[in-house]
DODREN-188896 format. One record per residue: residue number from 0; residue in one letter; chain; z, x, y of N, C-alpha, C in turn. Coordinates in steps of 0.2 Angstrom, whole numbers, always signed. Example, Ala and Ser with C-alpha at 12.3 -4.5 7.8 and 13.67 -1.06 7.14 Angstrom:
+-------+--------+-------+-------+-------+-------+-------+-------+-------+-------+-------+-------+
! kelum ! tidren ! tikol !   nzz !   nxx !   nyy !  cazz !  caxx !  cayy !   czz !   cxx !   cyy !
+-------+--------+-------+-------+-------+-------+-------+-------+-------+-------+-------+-------+
!     0 !      a !     A !   +39 !   +66 !   -28 !   +39 !   +62 !   -22 !   +39 !   +66 !   -16 !
!     1 !      s !     A !   +35 !   +64 !   -11 !   +36 !   +68 !    -5 !   +39 !   +64 !    +0 !
+-------+--------+-------+-------+-------+-------+-------+-------+-------+-------+-------+-------+
! end
This chain:
+-------+--------+-------+-------+-------+-------+-------+-------+-------+-------+-------+-------+
! kelum ! tidren ! tikol !   nzz !   nxx !   nyy !  cazz !  caxx !  cayy !   czz !   cxx !   cyy !
+-------+--------+-------+-------+-------+-------+-------+-------+-------+-------+-------+-------+
!     0 !      x !     A !  -463 !   +54 !   -69 !  -464 !   +48 !   -66 !  -458 !   +43 !   -65 !
!     1 !      x !     A !  -455 !   +42 !   -71 !  -449 !   +38 !   -71 !  -443 !   +41 !   -67 !
!     2 !      x !     A !  -443 !   +48 !   -67 !  -438 !   +52 !   -63 !  -439 !   +51 !   -56 !
!     3 !      x !     A !  -445 !   +51 !   -54 !  -447 !   +50 !   -47 !  -445 !   +43 !   -44 !
!     4 !      x !     A !  -446 !   +38 !   -49 !  -445 !   +31 !   -47 !  -437 !   +30 !   -46 !
!     5 !      x !     A !  -433 !   +33 !   -51 !  -426 !   +33 !   -51 !  -423 !   +36 !   -44 !
!     6 !      x !     A !  -426 !   +42 !   -43 !  -424 !   +46 !   -37 !  -426 !   +41 !   -30 !
!     7 !      x !     A !  -431 !   +38 !   -30 !  -433 !   +34 !   -25 !  -429 !   +28 !   -24 !
!     8 !      x !     A !  -427 !   +25 !   -30 !  -422 !   +19 !   -30 !  -415 !   +22 !   -27 !
!     9 !      x !     A !  -413 !   +27 !   -29 !  -407 !   +30 !   -27 !  -407 !   +31 !   -20 !
!    10 !      x !     A !  -412 !   +34 !   -17 !  -413 !   +35 !   -10 !  -413 !   +29 !    -6 !
!    11 !      x !     A !  -416 !   +24 !    -9 !  -416 !   +17 !    -6 !  -409 !   +14 !    -6 !
!    12 !      x !     A !  -406 !   +15 !   -11 !  -399 !   +12 !   -12 !  -394 !   +16 !    -7 !
!    13 !      x !     A !  -395 !   +22 !    -6 !  -391 !   +26 !    -1 !  -393 !   +24 !    +6 !
!    14 !      x !     A !  -399 !   +23 !    +7 !  -401 !   +21 !   +14 !  -399 !   +14 !   +16 !
!    15 !      x !     A !  -399 !    +9 !   +11 !  -398 !    +2 !   +13 !  -390 !    +1 !   +12 !
!    16 !      x !     A !  -388 !    +3 !    +6 !  -381 !    +0 !    +4 !  -375 !    +5 !    +7 !
!    17 !      x !     A !  -376 !   +11 !    +8 !  -371 !   +15 !   +11 !  -369 !   +13 !   +18 !
!    18 !      x !     A !  -374 !   +12 !   +23 !  -372 !    +9 !   +29 !  -369 !    +2 !   +29 !
!    19 !      x !     A !  -371 !    -2 !   +24 !  -368 !    -9 !   +23 !  -360 !    -8 !   +21 !
!    20 !      x !     A !  -359 !    -3 !   +17 !  -352 !    -2 !   +15 !  -348 !    +1 !   +20 !
!    21 !      x !     A !  -351 !    +6 !   +24 !  -348 !    +8 !   +30 !  -346 !    +3 !   +35 !
!    22 !      x !     A !  -351 !    -2 !   +36 !  -350 !    -7 !   +41 !  -344 !   -12 !   +39 !
!    23 !      x !     A !  -344 !   -13 !   +32 !  -339 !   -17 !   +29 !  -332 !   -14 !   +30 !
!    24 !      x !     A !  -332 !    -8 !   +29 !  -326 !    -4 !   +30 !  -323 !    -4 !   +37 !
!    25 !      x !     A !  -328 !    -3 !   +42 !  -327 !    -3 !   +49 !  -324 !   -10 !   +51 !
!    26 !      x !     A !  -327 !   -15 !   +48 !  -325 !   -22 !   +50 !  -318 !   -24 !   +48 !
!    27 !      x !     A !  -317 !   -21 !   +42 !  -310 !   -22 !   +39 !  -305 !   -19 !   +43 !
!    28 !      x !     A !  -307 !   -13 !   +45 !  -302 !    -9 !   +50 !  -301 !   -12 !   +56 !
!    29 !      x !     A !  -306 !   -15 !   +59 !  -306 !   -18 !   +66 !  -302 !   -24 !   +65 !
!    30 !      x !     A !  -303 !   -28 !   +60 !  -298 !   -34 !   +59 !  -291 !   -32 !   +58 !
!    31 !      x !     A !  -290 !   -27 !   +54 !  -283 !   -25 !   +53 !  -280 !   -23 !   +60 !
!    32 !      x !     A !  -284 !   -19 !   +64 !  -281 !   -17 !   +71 !  -280 !   -23 !   +75 !
!    33 !      x !     A !  -284 !   -28 !   +75 !  -283 !   -34 !   +79 !  -277 !   -38 !   +77 !
!    34 !      x !     A !  -276 !   -39 !   +70 !  -271 !   -43 !   +67 !  -264 !   -39 !   +67 !
!    35 !      x !     A !  -264 !   -32 !   +68 !  -258 !   -28 !   +68 !  -252 !   -31 !   +73 !
!    36 !      x !     A !  -254 !   -32 !   +79 !  -249 !   -34 !   +84 !  -246 !   -41 !   +82 !
!    37 !      x !     A !  -250 !   -45 !   +79 !  -247 !   -52 !   +77 !  -243 !   -51 !   +71 !
!    38 !      x !     A !  -244 !   -46 !   +67 !  -240 !   -45 !   +61 !  -233 !   -42 !   +63 !
!    39 !      x !     A !  -234 !   -38 !   +69 !  -227 !   -35 !   +71 !  -223 !   -40 !   +75 !
!    40 !      x !     A !  -226 !   -45 !   +78 !  -223 !   -50 !   +81 !  -220 !   -55 !   +76 !
!    41 !      x !     A !  -223 !   -56 !   +71 !  -220 !   -60 !   +65 !  -214 !   -57 !   +62 !
!    42 !      x !     A !  -215 !   -50 !   +61 !  -209 !   -47 !   +58 !  -203 !   -47 !   +63 !
!    43 !      x !     A !  -204 !   -46 !   +69 !  -199 !   -46 !   +74 !  -196 !   -53 !   +74 !
!    44 !      x !     A !  -200 !   -58 !   +74 !  -197 !   -65 !   +75 !  -193 !   -67 !   +68 !
!    45 !      x !     A !  -196 !   -64 !   +63 !  -192 !   -65 !   +56 !  -185 !   -62 !   +57 !
!    46 !      x !     A !  -185 !   -56 !   +59 !  -179 !   -52 !   +60 !  -174 !   -55 !   +65 !
!    47 !      x !     A !  -176 !   -58 !   +70 !  -172 !   -62 !   +75 !  -169 !   -68 !   +72 !
!    48 !      x !     A !  -174 !   -72 !   +68 !  -171 !   -78 !   +65 !  -166 !   -76 !   +60 !
!    49 !      x !     A !  -167 !   -71 !   +56 !  -163 !   -69 !   +51 !  -156 !   -67 !   +54 !
!    50 !      x !     A !  -156 !   -63 !   +59 !  -150 !   -61 !   +62 !  -146 !   -67 !   +65 !
!    51 !      x !     A !  -150 !   -72 !   +68 !  -146 !   -78 !   +71 !  -143 !   -82 !   +65 !
!    52 !      x !     A !  -147 !   -83 !   +60 !  -145 !   -86 !   +54 !  -138 !   -83 !   +51 !
!    53 !      x !     A !  -138 !   -76 !   +51 !  -133 !   -73 !   +48 !  -127 !   -74 !   +53 !
!    54 !      x !     A !  -128 !   -73 !   +59 !  -122 !   -75 !   +64 !  -119 !   -82 !   +63 !
!    55 !      x !     A !  -124 !   -87 !   +63 !  -122 !   -94 !   +62 !  -118 !   -95 !   +56 !
!    56 !      x !     A !  -120 !   -91 !   +50 !  -117 !   -92 !   +44 !  -110 !   -89 !   +44 !
!    57 !      x !     A !  -109 !   -83 !   +48 !  -103 !   -80 !   +49 !   -98 !   -85 !   +53 !
!    58 !      x !     A !  -101 !   -88 !   +58 !   -97 !   -92 !   +62 !   -94 !   -98 !   +58 !
!    59 !      x !     A !   -99 !  -101 !   +55 !   -97 !  -107 !   +51 !   -92 !  -106 !   +45 !
!    60 !      x !     A !   -93 !  -100 !   +42 !   -88 !   -98 !   +37 !   -81 !   -97 !   +40 !
!    61 !      x !     A !   -81 !   -94 !   +46 !   -74 !   -93 !   +50 !   -71 !   -99 !   +52 !
!    62 !      x !     A !   -75 !  -104 !   +54 !   -73 !  -110 !   +56 !   -70 !  -114 !   +50 !
!    63 !      x !     A !   -74 !  -114 !   +44 !   -72 !  -117 !   +38 !   -65 !  -114 !   +36 !
!    64 !      x !     A !   -64 !  -107 !   +36 !   -58 !  -104 !   +34 !   -52 !  -106 !   +38 !
!    65 !      x !     A !   -53 !  -107 !   +45 !   -48 !  -109 !   +49 !   -46 !  -116 !   +48 !
!    66 !      x !     A !   -51 !  -120 !   +47 !   -49 !  -127 !   +46 !   -46 !  -128 !   +39 !
!    67 !      x !     A !   -48 !  -124 !   +34 !   -44 !  -124 !   +28 !   -37 !  -122 !   +28 !
!    68 !      x !     A !   -36 !  -117 !   +32 !   -29 !  -114 !   +33 !   -25 !  -119 !   +37 !
!    69 !      x !     A !   -28 !  -122 !   +42 !   -24 !  -128 !   +46 !   -23 !  -133 !   +41 !
!    70 !      x !     A !   -27 !  -136 !   +37 !   -26 !  -141 !   +32 !   -20 !  -139 !   +27 !
!    71 !      x !     A !   -21 !  -133 !   +25 !   -16 !  -131 !   +20 !    -9 !  -130 !   +23 !
!    72 !      x !     A !    -9 !  -128 !   +29 !    -2 !  -128 !   +33 !    +0 !  -135 !   +35 !
!    73 !      x !     A !    -4 !  -139 !   +37 !    -2 !  -146 !   +38 !    +0 !  -149 !   +31 !
!    74 !      x !     A !    -3 !  -148 !   +26 !    +0 !  -151 !   +20 !    +7 !  -148 !   +18 !
!    75 !      x !     A !    +8 !  -142 !   +19 !   +14 !  -139 !   +17 !   +20 !  -142 !   +22 !
!    76 !      x !     A !   +18 !  -144 !   +28 !   +23 !  -147 !   +33 !   +24 !  -154 !   +31 !
!    77 !      x !     A !   +18 !  -158 !   +30 !   +19 !  -165 !   +29 !   +22 !  -167 !   +23 !
!    78 !      x !     A !   +20 !  -164 !   +17 !   +22 !  -166 !   +11 !   +30 !  -166 !   +10 !
!    79 !      x !     A !   +34 !  -162 !   +12 !   +41 !  -163 !   +12 !   +43 !  -168 !   +17 !
!    80 !      x !     A !   +40 !  -170 !   +22 !   +42 !  -175 !   +26 !   +39 !  -182 !   +25 !
!    81 !      x !     A !   +35 !  -182 !   +19 !   +32 !  -189 !   +17 !   +37 !  -194 !   +16 !
!    82 !      x !     A !   +42 !  -193 !   +12 !   +47 !  -199 !   +11 !   +50 !  -201 !   +18 !
!    83 !      x !     A !   +52 !  -197 !   +23 !   +54 !  -199 !   +29 !   +49 !  -203 !   +33 !
!    84 !      x !     A !   +43 !  -201 !   +33 !   +37 !  -204 !   +36 !   +36 !  -211 !   +33 !
!    85 !      x !     A !   +36 !  -212 !   +26 !   +36 !  -218 !   +23 !   +41 !  -223 !   +25 !
!    86 !      x !     A !   +47 !  -220 !   +25 !   +53 !  -224 !   +27 !   +52 !  -227 !   +34 !
!    87 !      x !     A !   +50 !  -222 !   +39 !   +49 !  -224 !   +46 !   +44 !  -229 !   +47 !
!    88 !      x !     A !   +38 !  -229 !   +43 !   +33 !  -233 !   +43 !   +35 !  -240 !   +41 !
!    89 !      x !     A !   +39 !  -240 !   +35 !   +42 !  -247 !   +33 !   +46 !  -250 !   +38 !
!    90 !      x !     A !   +51 !  -246 !   +41 !   +55 !  -249 !   +46 !   +51 !  -252 !   +52 !
!    91 !      x !     A !   +46 !  -248 !   +54 !   +42 !  -250 !   +60 !   +38 !  -257 !   +58 !
!    92 !      x !     A !   +36 !  -257 !   +52 !   +32 !  -264 !   +50 !   +37 !  -269 !   +50 !
!    93 !      x !     A !   +43 !  -268 !   +47 !   +48 !  -274 !   +47 !   +50 !  -276 !   +54 !
!    94 !      x !     A !   +51 !  -271 !   +59 !   +53 !  -273 !   +66 !   +47 !  -277 !   +69 !
!    95 !      x !     A !   +41 !  -274 !   +68 !   +35 !  -277 !   +71 !   +34 !  -285 !   +68 !
!    96 !      x !     A !   +35 !  -286 !   +62 !   +35 !  -293 !   +59 !   +40 !  -297 !   +62 !
!    97 !      x !     A !   +46 !  -294 !   +63 !   +52 !  -298 !   +65 !   +51 !  -300 !   +73 !
!    98 !      x !     A !   +47 !  -297 !   +77 !   +47 !  -298 !   +84 !   +42 !  -304 !   +85 !
!    99 !      x !     A !   +44 !  -309 !   +89 !   +40 !  -314 !   +90 !   +33 !  -312 !   +94 !
!   100 !      x !     A !   +28 !  -316 !   +93 !   +22 !  -315 !   +96 !   +21 !  -319 !  +102 !
!   101 !      x !     A !   +18 !  -316 !  +107 !   +17 !  -320 !  +114 !   +12 !  -325 !  +113 !
!   102 !      x !     A !   +13 !  -330 !  +116 !    +8 !  -336 !  +116 !    +1 !  -334 !  +119 !
!   103 !      x !     A !    -4 !  -335 !  +115 !   -11 !  -333 !  +118 !   -12 !  -337 !  +125 !
!   104 !      x !     A !   -15 !  -334 !  +129 !   -17 !  -336 !  +136 !   -22 !  -342 !  +135 !
!   105 !      x !     A !   -22 !  -347 !  +139 !   -27 !  -352 !  +138 !   -34 !  -349 !  +141 !
!   106 !      x !     A !   -39 !  -351 !  +137 !   -46 !  -349 !  +140 !   -48 !  -353 !  +145 !
!   107 !      x !     A !   -50 !  -350 !  +151 !   -52 !  -353 !  +157 !   -59 !  -353 !  +157 !
!   108 !      x !     A !   -62 !  -357 !  +162 !   -69 !  -358 !  +163 !   -71 !  -353 !  +169 !
!   109 !      x !     A !   -76 !  -350 !  +168 !   -78 !  -345 !  +173 !   -85 !  -348 !  +176 !
+-------+--------+-------+-------+-------+-------+-------+-------+-------+-------+-------+-------+
! end
């Protein structure tokens, strides 16, 4: 008697829950197929953004290297000439101070 009840319960479970499990699996598969193109687009967009970022990083690094080399070369050229530049600046300031200033123009009414 109990065996028959258990077999009936098992058949009921197979009849009710097996189709529900199959429907759930089918629904998950359908959602995965609908979302798949969006996931592919997201992957491609991420790859493009990563490639652009890498290219920008390379360009910025190259510009920084060139600016650094230009500054180093400028420092190598200017440092030996610094005493002459300071002497020239001092002479220019003395000449500028010795030169008379022109009188300011009177302010007119407009």
